[in-house]
N, C-alpha and C positions, 0 to 999 in steps of 0.2 A: 193337534200338532198345529203349531204355527208356521204355516207354508209360507206367508209372505215374508218372514223375517229369513227364511233360508231358501230362498228361490234358486240360489246358485247350486244347491246340492241335489243329487239324484234323489229319487224317493227312497231308496234303501238307505243311502246316507242319512237321509232325514229321520228316517226312523230310528236309525244308529244313534243320532246326535240326542234326541230326546227319549230314546227308550227307557232309560232308567236312572233313577236318582232316589236315594233314601230321603224321605220327607222329612222336615224339621219342624216339630210342634213347640212351639215356645210360649204361648199364652193361651188363655180362654177365658171366656165370661158367659155367665157366672161359672165361678170354680165349685160350685155345689148345687144340688137340687134336693129340694124336699121329697122325703120318702113317700110313695104312693101317688107322685105327680109327674107332670113332665114340664119341660123347659125348652125354650130356644137358646141353643149354646152356639157361640161364636168362638171358633178356634182359629188362631193366625200362627202363621210360620212360613216356611219356604218350601217349594216344589210340592204344592198341595193340589196343583191343577187337574191330576187324575186321580183324585180322591175317590175312594172306594167304599169306606166303613171304617168301623172301630172295631178292635179286638178286645173285649172285655174278659177280665179274669174272674169276675164273680157273676153268677146267675141273676137275672132279673133286670139287668139295665140293657136296654136295646135303643137303636137308632131307628126311630119311626119313620122320618123322612128327611131328605135333604133338600134345603130352600136354595142354596146358593153355593157355587164352587169356583173359585178363582186361584189365581198362582199362589197368593199370599194369605187367603182366607175361606173357610168353609163355615156355613151356617146350617145347622142341623136340629132337629128336635129329638132329644132324649127322653125316654120314659124311664123310670124307676119304679118297680113293683113295689107293692106295699110290704112284702117280706124281705126285702133286701135290708141287711143290717146296717146301722148307722156307723158312720166312721168313713174313712178313705177307702177307695177301690181302685185297683190298677188296671190299666188299659193302654193301648197302643193305636195309634193312628195307622191306617193302611191304605196304601194308594196302589194303582196298577204296577208300579215298579218297586215298592219297598215297604218298610215298617219303621215307624218312628221310634225313639227310645221309650222307655216305660215312663208313663205319666199316671198322675191320680186325679179322681174326681171325688169329691166329698158328697156323702148322703147325710142330709140333716133332718132333724124333727120338726123344723119350722119352715114357713114360707121365706123368700128371701125378699130383702128390701134394700135398695140401692142407696148407699150414701149420697146425700145432696149437698154440695157446697152452696153458700159458705156455712160452715158449722164449726169453726175453729176458736169461738169463745162462748161464754156462757150467755150472752145476749143474742146469738144468733144459732141456738141449739136446734136440732132436728127432732121433731116429735115423732116417738116410736111408741109400740104397744108391747105388752107381754107376748112371749112365745113368737119371736121374730128372729131372723138372722140378717144382720146387716152386712153387705159386701161393701167394701171400701178400700182406700189406699190412703196411707200416712206419708205425705210428701215432705221434703226437707223441713224440720222444725214445725211441722203441723202437729196440731192436737185436734182431735175430732170429739164433738159433744153431742149427746142425744138426750133428749128429755123425756121422763116416764112418769105417769101417775100410779101411785101404789096405797093400798090401804094399810093402816096399823096392822102388824102380825103377818103380812103378806111377805113371802120369800121371794127375794131378788136374786137370781143367780146369772152369772156370766160365765162364758167360757169361749176363748179366742182360738182362733187357726190362724197363726201367722207363720212362724218359721216353717211349721208343718207342710204348708202349702208347696214349698219346694219346688217352685217352677225354674228358677233360675239360681245360679252360683251366688248372685249378689243378694238374692232374697234371703240367704242363710244369715245375713248380717242384721236382718230386721228382728228385733228382740221387743215385741209389744208389752206395754204396761196398761193394765185396766184399773179403773177405780169407780166406786159410787159415792157421789156426793149428796148431802141432804139439800133441802129447800134453802138453808142458810149458806150453802155452798161450802160447808165443812165435809171433809173426806170421812166416811165412816166405814169403809172397806177397800182394800186394794190387792192388787195379786200383780208380780212380775214373774217370776221364774217358778216353776213347780217341780216336784220330784217326778211326778207322774208324766207330765207333757214338756218338761225341761224349759225352753225358752216361752212356751206359751203358758199363760195363766188362767187361772179360773178362781172364782168365790162365790160365796152364797152368804146372804145377810138377811135378818129379818128386818123389815121396816118397823121403825120404832114410832112412827105415827102416820096419820092420812098426809098425803101431800105430794109435792112434786119433788122427784129425785134426778139427778144429772148422772149420766154415766160417760165417763172419759176413757178414750183410748189414744196413746201415743207410743213413739219408740221410747224406750227405756231412758236413753240418752238424748233425745230430742233430736236425733238425726233424720231418719226416715229416707225415702227416695221414691221415684216413680214406679219402683218394682216393689214397695213394700205393702202388698196387698195383705187384707184381712177378711176373715169370716167372724163376725161377733155374734155368738148366740146369746139372746136374753129371754129368760123364762124364769119359771119357778120350780124348776128340776132340783132333784137333790144330786149334789156332786160328791160321790164318794171318792176317797183317796186310795183305798186299798179294797181288796176282798180276802176274808179270812175263811177257811184256808185258802191260800192262793195256788192251789194245784192239787191234782188227783190222778187217780187211774183212769187209763183211756177207757172210754165205753161205760163209765159208771155215772151214777147220778150223785152230785155233790151238794149237800146242805152247805150254804155259804152265809156270811154276813158280810153286807157292804158297809164299810166303816168310813164316817166323815171325820174331818180333821177335829171336830169337837167331840168326837167319841160316839155320836149318834150312829145308830146302825139299824140295817133292816136285813131281815132274813128271808131267804129265798132258795129254791132248790135250782140247781143248773145241771142240765145234761152235758156231759163231755162228749167229745168226739171219739170216734172209734179208734183212731189211730193217734199215736203220740204227736204232739206238735207244739213247737214254741209260740205260735201265732194267734192261739185262741183268746177271745176277750169276752167278757160276761157284761150284761146290761140289766138294769132294774127292768122288771117287767112294766112298772107303773112309773109313768113320767120319766123316762131314762134320760140321763145325761147325753150330751151330743157324742161323747167318745165314751168307750168301754173301759174295763179294768182287765189287766192282763191275768190270766189263769193257765198255770203250767200244766200240760198234759203230758204224763210219763207212763212209761210200761211196767212200773212196779207199785208196790203197795204204799199206802200213806198212813201216816200216823199223826194224830193230834196231841199236843201236850197237855198234861193234866197237872194243875197247881196244886201244892207247892212243889217245885223241883228246883229250888236254888242250890241246894247242897248235894254232896255225894250220896249220903243215905237216903235222900228224897228224889233222886234222879229217876226218871219214868223208865220202868222196865219195859221196852218195847217189844221184846221176843223177836225182833227182827235182825236180818243180817243184810249187807249189802247184796244187790241193790236194793234200796228203800228211800222213803222221804220222810222227814220230820217236819212239822209244821207248829207255829206258836207265835207268841206276841211278847215282847219286852215291855210289859204294861206300866212300869214307873222306873223312875231313876234308880240306878244301881241293880237292876233285876239281872240274873243270869238263869238261863235254861239248861237243864242238863237231860240227855238222854242216853240209855244204854243199849249198845247194839252188839251181837256176838259176831266175831270174826275167826277164821282160820288162821294159823301160821303160814305166813308167805303171801296172804292175800293182799293185792295192791288196790286201795280204794282211794277214789278221788272225791272230796266233800265240797259242794258248791253251795255258797250261802246266798240266796237270792233275797234282796231287800230293795235296793233303789231300781233295779229293773223291773219290780212289779209295784212301784209307786210308793214304796215304804221309805220314811225317813231314816231309819236305821242304817248306821255303819258298822256292818258286822265283823265280829272277831271270832274266830274259830279255835277251839283249843281240843285236842284228843288225849286222854290220859288212860292209864290202865285202871284197874279197880283198885289199886292202892294210892292213886293220885299222882304216880309219876308221869311225867309228860312224855308224850309219843310224838306230837308236832303241834305247832300252832301257827296261823297266818292271820294277815288283817285284809290287804287289797288284793286286786288282780284276779277276780274270779270270773266275771261274765263282761258283757259288753258295757256295763257300767262300772267306772273305776273303782267306786268303794265297795262293790261286791266283793265276796271273798272266795278264794279256792285253796284247798289244803290237801296235799298228797301224802299218805303214809302206806307203810307195808307193815302188816301185823306181825309183831315178834314173836307171838305164840298163840295157842288157841285159848280162847275166853272172850269175856266181856270188856268192852271198852265205853268209856264215858265221853260222850261229844258234849262239848260246852259252847254255848253262844252268848254273846253280850254286845253291848255297843261300845264302840271306841272310846267315846267320851262319857260312858255309864249314863247315858240318857235313857228315856223311856217314855212311853205314852200308849193310848189306845190304839193309835194306827202304826204302832211299830212292829208290823208284821214280817214274819220272814218264812223262808221255806229252805230246809237243808236238803239236798239230795246226795245220798251217798251211793256214787256210781262204781260198778265192779263188773266187767265182763258183760255188759248189757249188750246182746247182739243188735247191732245197728249197721246199716250200710246206706250212705247217704252219696249223692254225686252232683257235680255242678261244673260249670264251664269256668276256666281261669280267666282273671281280667288280662286284657290285652293292650292295657295302657297304665301309666301311673297315675294313682288316684282317679281311675277311671273303670267302674264297674258296669258300663253300658255299651262300650264299643263292640260290636258283633256278636251281640246276645241275643240272637233272634235267628230264625229260619226262613230266608226269603229264596225259595226255589223256582228258578226261571222254567218257563215252560219248555220241555225237552231237554232239561239240564239238571244240575246238581247243585246241592249246597251241603258243606261240611262243617262240622264244629267239634272241637275237642271237649271231652268231658273227663275231670279227674274224679276217682273214687276213693272214699275214705271207709275203710272196713274196721269193724270192732267186734270180734268173736264171730265173724261169718267168713267162711271159706268156700272154695268151690267155684265153678262156672256160674255166671248169672247170664240171663237172656233179657235184652232191652224189648220193652212193650210199650207201644204208642197207641192210645185210644182216640178215636174220633179225629183222625188226620183229615185235612181238606180233600176232598175228591181229587183222585188223579195222583195223589201223593203217597209214595211207599218209603218207610225206613228201611235202608238197605242193611244196615249194621245189624249184627245178629248176636253174638255171644261175647261177653266180656270174660278172658279167661281169668281163672282164679288167682294166677300169679301177675295179673296185670293192674297197675294203679290208674292207668289212663287207657282212653280208647277214643278214636274218631267216631262221631254219628254222621252218617251220610244219608241224605235225602234225595230222592229222585222224584221228578214231576213229568207225566206223561206230555207229549207235544200238544194233546189237545185237552189237557186238564184245564178246567174252568178256574178263572181268576176267582180267589177267596182265600180266606184266612181263619184261624181259630187258636185259642189258648189250649194246648194239647197236654193232657196228663201223660206223663211218661215214667215208667218204673223200671227196676230190674228184678225179674222173676228168676227163682232158683231152677236150674236145669234139672235137678233132682230134688222136688218138693218133697219126697219122702224121708229125704235126709235134713233138708233145711227149709224151715218154715217161714223166714223173715224176707220180705221183699225190700228191696233198695229204693229210696225215693229221690227226687231231685229236691235239691236245697239251694237254690240260687238266690243269693243275697244282693240287693241292690242298695247302693248309696242314694237315698231319696233326696236327701239335704245334706250337701257337704259344701264347705268353703275351705279351700286349700287343703290342710291335713286334717281339719276337724270335721268330724261326721256327726250330724245332728240326729238324724233319722235314718233307718234302714228298713227295708222291706223283704221278707223272704217269701218267694213264690214256688210252687211245686209244679207249674206249668210252662212248656215252652210254647213261645208265638211262633206259629209255622203259618206261612202264606205262599200261595202260587203268585208269580209276578209273571210279566211278559218276558217273551223270548228275549235273549241277549245276543248282541252282535258278535260273539266269539265263544267258543266251547274249548275245554283242556282234555287233553288225554296223556296219560303216562304211557310211553313206550315199554312194553313188557320186555324185560332183559331176557336175553337168549341162553344165559348161563346163570348159575347161582352165585351168591355172594358167600365167601366162605369166611369161616371164624378168623379173626385177626386179618381180613382181607378188604378191599375196596370195590365199589360198584358204581359206575356212572347211571345216574337214572333221568333220562331224557323225558322233558315235558314238551308236548307239542301243542301249538295253540292254532286253531281253524278260525280263520277272521272271515267276518262278511264283508263284501265289497264296500269300501269306504271307511272301515274301522281300521285305524292304524295306531291307536293310542298304545303306549307301553302298558304292560301288565306286570304287575307285582305278584309273585307266585309265592305263596307262604306254605312251608311244610308243616302241616296240622299235626303230625304224630309221627313217632319213630318208636320201634321196639326197643324194650331194654336192651342196652349193650352196644345200640347203633347210633352213631352220631353223623349229622350233615350240616350244611348251611341252614340257617332258619329261613332264609327267603333268598329268592334269586329275581332277576328281571328278565323278562322277555322285552327286547328294546322296541322302540317304535317301528312300526312296520315289519317286524321280524316275527317268527313263527315257532322258534323253539330255545330253550335253555336247559341246563343240565345242572342237576343236584349230585354231589359227591359223596355217596355214602361209604362209611367205613364203620366197622364194627370191632369189638374187641375180642380177645381170646375167649372169654368166658359167655359169649352170647349162645343163647339156646337154639339149636337148630330147629327149623320149622319153615312153614309157609306163612308169610305175613302180608296182610292187606294195607297197601299205602294210597292215599288220596292227597291231594293238595288243593289249595283254595286260591284262586286268582282275582285279584282286585285291580280294578282300572276306573278311569274317568269315562263315563258313558256319554259325555257331552253335556250333561245336567245335573252331575253328581257322581258319586261312588256306585259300582256296581260290583256284584261278586258271583263267581261261577266256579263250581268245584269239578274235579275229574272223578270219573268213576273208579272204583277200586281197582287196582293193579296188584297182582300177587307177586311177590318177591320171594324166592326161595333162598334160605340161609341153610348152608351145608357145612359139615365138620370140614376142617382144613386137611388137605392131602399130605401136608409136611409142616414141621416147625424146625427150629435150629437155634444155634447159639454162635456168636463169634467173640473171640477174645480180644483184647487190647491189641491193636497194631500201632508200632512206632515207626517213624520214617523221618529223615532230614529232607529239607527243602533241595529239590534238584536231584534226589536219589529214587531209588526204587525199593519196593517192600512186596511183601505177600500179606492178604488178608484171607484168613480161613474161616469158613462157614461149615460148622458141623450139623448135619441133617438128621432128623428123626422123622420116618415115614409113619404115617397113619391110616391113610386111605390109598391105595395103589391108584396110578394112572398110567395110561397107554401113550407110546409115543416119547418125545423130547419136550422138556420144559426149559425155557429160558430164563436164567438167572441173571440178575444185575445189582450192582451196588447202587443205592440211593442215599442222597444226603451227604455224599462226599464233598469236601469244599472245592472251590473254583481252583482250576490248575492242577487237579489230579484226575489222571486217565486210568480207567479200568475197563478192561474189555469183558463183556457179557461172557457167560459160560452156559453151555447146554448140559442138562443132566436128565437122568432117567430115573425110573421107579426104584432102582438098587444103588443109586448113588448116594453115597453117605458123607461125603465131604466136597466142599467146593472151595477152590484154591484161586482167588482173585489176584492178578498181578497188578500192583498199583505203582504208576509211575507219575512222580510229582514234578512240578515246574519250580525254578528258583522264586517265583512270586507266589507260591503257594502259600496261603496265610498260616502263621505260626499259632499253635494252641491245640487245645482239646477240642475235637469236632464231635459232640455226642449225640447226632442226629443221624448217623448211619445206620442203615438196614438192608437187608438183602430182599429184593423184589422178584418174586418168581411168576412168570406166566405159565400155569400148568393147563395143559389141553383138557377141555371138558369132553364127556363122552358124546355129546350131541353136536359137537362142533364148538369153535371158539375157544377162548381160554378164561381162566378164572385167576384173579390176581391175588396172590399171597404175598403178605408182608412178614418176614422172618428176623429174629434178633433185633428187635426195634429197640432204639437206644444204645446201639453200641458205639464204642469210641474209637476214632482215629485220631493219634497225636502226631502233630507235626512240629519237629524241631527245627530251629535255625542250625546251619552247618557249624560243626566245631572247628574253631580257627586254629591255625598253627601258631607256636608263640613266635612274635615279631623279633627281627635281628636287633640285637643290642647296640646303642651308640659306642663309639670309642671310648668316651670318657667313662661310661658305664663299665666298659670291659676292663679298662685299666682298674678301674676301681675295685674291680672283681678279683684281680692278682693280688698275691699277699704283698703286703707294704714291707720295703726295706727297713731293717733295723734302724731307729733313731740313733744319730750320734749322742754318745754320753755328754752330758753337760759339763762344761769345763770345771776343773776342780777349784775351789776357792782357796787362794794363797794368803799366807800370813804377810804382814809387811816385811818380814825378815827374808822369807823366800822371794818375794818381788825384788828386793835389793839385790839378792844374789844372782837372780837372772839377768838384771840390768847389767851388773859387772861383768858376767861371763859374756854377754853380748858386746860389751866395748872392747874386750881383748880380742 
C-alpha cells in the first residue's frame, strides 16, 4: 500500500481504494525460452505491484524466483522442463487482486540471441551461428541482416514467429518476410506467407557452396513499427509442410509421413491423445522444427486412400459408414480421389474437407453421388476456420453406397496436397464455453477471480450432439478454499451459470483448472462434456489471424472486496405469464461508495429481465423485474448476479450466492374482446376468466396499458369469478386510435402471504374513436339551391319578317 499518497483516507478506505484491480500484461522480454533451460523474463504492464505468480496452462513451466516487482514491471526467472513441447504455451499473470487476459510464451529448440543494431544493411550485419533464435524488432522501414557461415550441402532452415506472437492488436499488422542471400548478395530462397503459419514464413535451402550467407528479415511492405517483434529461428532442421495422414482415432498409434514442400518425407510413429481434440500437433523426433504440424484426433475410424481411385469403378471400397474419416493426397494436377461409403436412407451427414487448416495448399471441392453417378450434393468453400476448406451437408435419399469425390478447385496437385475428409453423423459430443461479453472481444471476464469470503459467477453455454440427460459439473484441482457451487446442468438447458465460492481464510493462489460435465447416469450415458473455450490470440479489427482453444478455467483466490451482493429471496413464487421484482442488496464497507453495475448472469428459458441494473453511488439496492411467458416450465431455479465496480485502482467483480426463485403454474388466465369507445364517453371492457389453480380470498384485478385519459376502476374477484366487467370512462383528450397494449393484471393472494402478479389477455385492444359529428346547418344559398328550380320561360318565337310588319301595324292602330 502507498500510504503516503492517501494519508487523508482511513485505513479501511485505503485498503478499499487499492484492494482490487485486474492486472494488464502488455509485453515481455524475451518472448520465448529454450526448452530445458531457464531465463530471466521481464514482464511490463499496469497494476503489477501486487504480483503473485503466473498460471500456466501447460505442465513443466514454473516461476523459480521473482527478482523485482514494481507497479509497471516484474522481473522473474522462468524454468522450462526438457519435456515441454515446442511451440506456444498459454499463461496468465496473477496478482493478489486479479488475473490478466490470456497470453502466450514460446518454447524453442535453440538458445536466444538478441538482435543488435545497427544491422540494417549488408555492411553492418550481425554475425550469428546455426541453431540460434534471434529476438528482435523491425521498426518502420527497417531491414535486419544477419551473417552466417555454411558448408556446401549444409541445410539452412529459417522459421519466424512474428504475427503469431500476438501481444497487441497492432502486432497483427506485422507481416514478416524472410530470405537467404549468398555471398554475392543474390537471393537464393525467400518466404513471406505460408499455408501452415499464415503471415509467418519458413524456408529450407541447401547451401550450394562453402562460404558466407546473409539472412534478411523485414516487414513485407517495408512498414514495421516499435511493436513488430519477431523470433527468428536459424538452424538445419527439416521443415515439413504437412503430415500424412493428418488425423486418426483417439488413443491409437499412427504411422505418418512428415512431408516437405519438395516432396521429401520422413516416416515416424505418433501416439495420439486418448480423447478427441483439434489442438494436437506432431513433431519429428530428430531435429524438429520450432513448431509442429496439426493432426486431427477424432472418435471414429480412419481410412487411407489406395491409388488408383480416380474413376467410379476404381473408387476405394471403404466398407465404412458415417461417422468416419478418409485421408489422401491429390498427388498430381488433375487428380481426383473417390471413396465409397454406406449410408442408410434419411441419414444426415456433414462432410468436412480439411486441407488448408492442416497446412495443405489444396483448395478442396467435395462432390457426393450415388453409385450411378447422379449428384447428391457438392460444395467448395466454407467448411472450417480456414476459408478455402470445404463443408457439404446431405441427407441420404435411400439405403446404399455413395461415392465421395474430392479434387482441387483449380485442378492442381502435388506431394503435399494432403486432405482429410470427416463424414460426421450423430457423433455423441458435448462441449461448453463462456460467451463473448464484447464485440470482437474473446477475453473480457473469461476468468474466475473469487474474492476471499465472496463469490464469482460466469455463464457457460452447452452444445449437445446426440447427448441427452442431466450432466454434473466437475472441477479438479481447484485452489485451496475454493468450491464450485454449481451442480447439475439439466438436460433441457442450453446454458447455466457456474458459481464459485472462496472461504474467508482461503490462501491467495491460482491454477488452470480442468472442468468437465459428467453424466448423472453413467450407466446410460458414457460421454463426458468438455470445456472448449476459443480465444482470439491475434486479431486486428474483424480479421482473426490465430486462435487458441483451451479446456481449463483460470481460477484464482484474490483479496477480500469492499462490497458483497445478495439477492433478496422472494416471499412468493413467480407464476407463468407473471412478473416478479428481484431485489439485489449490496453491503458496502466503510468508505466504499462507488456505483455498482449488476449483471444478470443467467435466466431460465421463458424468463426475461433487464440485462443489467445499477446500484447508484452510495446506494445499497436495485431491482430486476423478472417476467415470464405462459410456456415457462414450473420449478425452482437458482439465480445469481455479478457486480462490477471500480475498486479505486481498476475493475473488481463480486457475485451473489444463489437465490432460489420458485416458478409456479398460474392460478388463472383469460381473454378480452375488442372494446370500442368514443372520446368523452363510457364503455365496458369484459375479461373472461379461466381458473387453473384455486386460491383463497379476494384477488384484485385492474386494467394496465390503457391510454392516458381513460379511467377504469379495479375489480375484486374470487376463485369462482368467471368474468370481470371493467367500466371505462374516457376524456375528450383521450388519444384516438387502436391501443394494443392493454391487459388485465391480477394480484392473487399467495398461500403463505403476499400476492402473485398475473398478467391476463396480454395484447388486448381498446379502440378510441373521435365523436361522430352532426351534419352542420346548410347556408341559405345552399338551401335555396336545394329547392326545385322554377320552370324557365320559353324562349321567344322567332318571327318572320311578314309577321313582324303585321305586329307593328297592329300596335300603331
